[in-house]
C-alpha positions in Angstrom: -69.8 101.9 10.6 -69.4 104.3 7.7 -67.8 107.6 8.3 -69.5 110.8 7.1 -68.2 112.3 4.0 -65.5 114.9 4.6 -64.4 113.6 8.0 -60.7 113.7 8.5 -60.4 110.8 10.9 -62.5 108.3 12.8 -62.0 110.3 16.0 -63.7 113.4 14.7 -66.8 111.4 14.0 -69.4 111.4 16.8 -71.8 108.5 16.6 -75.5 109.1 17.2 -77.7 106.9 19.5 -77.7 104.0 17.0 -73.9 104.1 16.8 -73.5 104.1 20.6 -75.8 101.1 20.9 -73.9 99.2 18.2 -70.6 100.1 19.9 -71.9 98.9 23.3 -73.1 95.7 21.8 -69.8 95.0 20.1 -67.9 95.8 23.3 -70.2 93.4 25.3 -69.7 90.7 22.7 -65.9 91.1 22.9 -66.0 91.0 26.7 -68.1 87.8 26.7 -66.0 86.1 24.1 -62.8 86.8 26.1 -64.3 85.8 29.4 -65.9 82.5 28.2 -63.7 80.3 30.3 -63.9 82.5 33.4 -67.2 80.8 34.3 -65.6 77.4 33.8 -62.7 78.3 36.1 -65.2 79.6 38.7 -67.2 76.4 38.6 -64.2 74.2 38.9 -62.9 76.3 41.8 -66.2 75.9 43.6 -66.1 72.1 42.9 -62.6 71.9 44.4 -63.6 73.9 47.4 -66.7 71.7 48.0 -64.7 68.5 47.7 -62.1 69.9 50.2 -64.9 70.8 52.6 -66.5 67.4 52.3 -63.1 65.7 52.9 -62.4 67.8 55.9 -65.8 67.1 57.3 -65.4 63.4 56.7 -62.0 63.5 58.5 -63.4 65.4 61.4 -66.3 62.9 61.7 -63.9 59.9 61.6 -61.7 61.5 64.1 -64.6 62.2 66.5 -65.8 58.6 66.2 -62.4 57.0 66.7 -61.5 59.3 69.6 -64.7 58.5 71.4 -64.2 54.8 70.9 -60.6 55.1 72.1 -61.9 57.1 75.2 -64.5 54.4 75.9 -61.8 51.7 75.6 -59.5 53.6 78.0 -62.4 54.0 80.4 -63.2 50.3 80.3 -59.6 49.3 80.8 -59.3 51.7 83.7 -62.4 50.3 85.4 -61.2 46.7 84.9 -57.7 47.5 86.3 -59.0 49.5 89.3 -61.7 46.9 90.2 -59.2 44.0 90.3 
């Protein structure tokens, strides 16, 4: 942006509406350029969390299936030993 003639410094210049819009656009552009990889990090963190939740659910399901089969085996062995 060009400074008005006779202005001592950039601070003494007050931009009009067009200047504020350009300033906001440039700030938004800088913010988006610097946070480009923030979205990638967020997506990878969500992927890791979903994989951890899937693994935990698979472990809990496996544990439930094996514990019920162990309980059934114990019940069968208890019945066979008490009936004989």
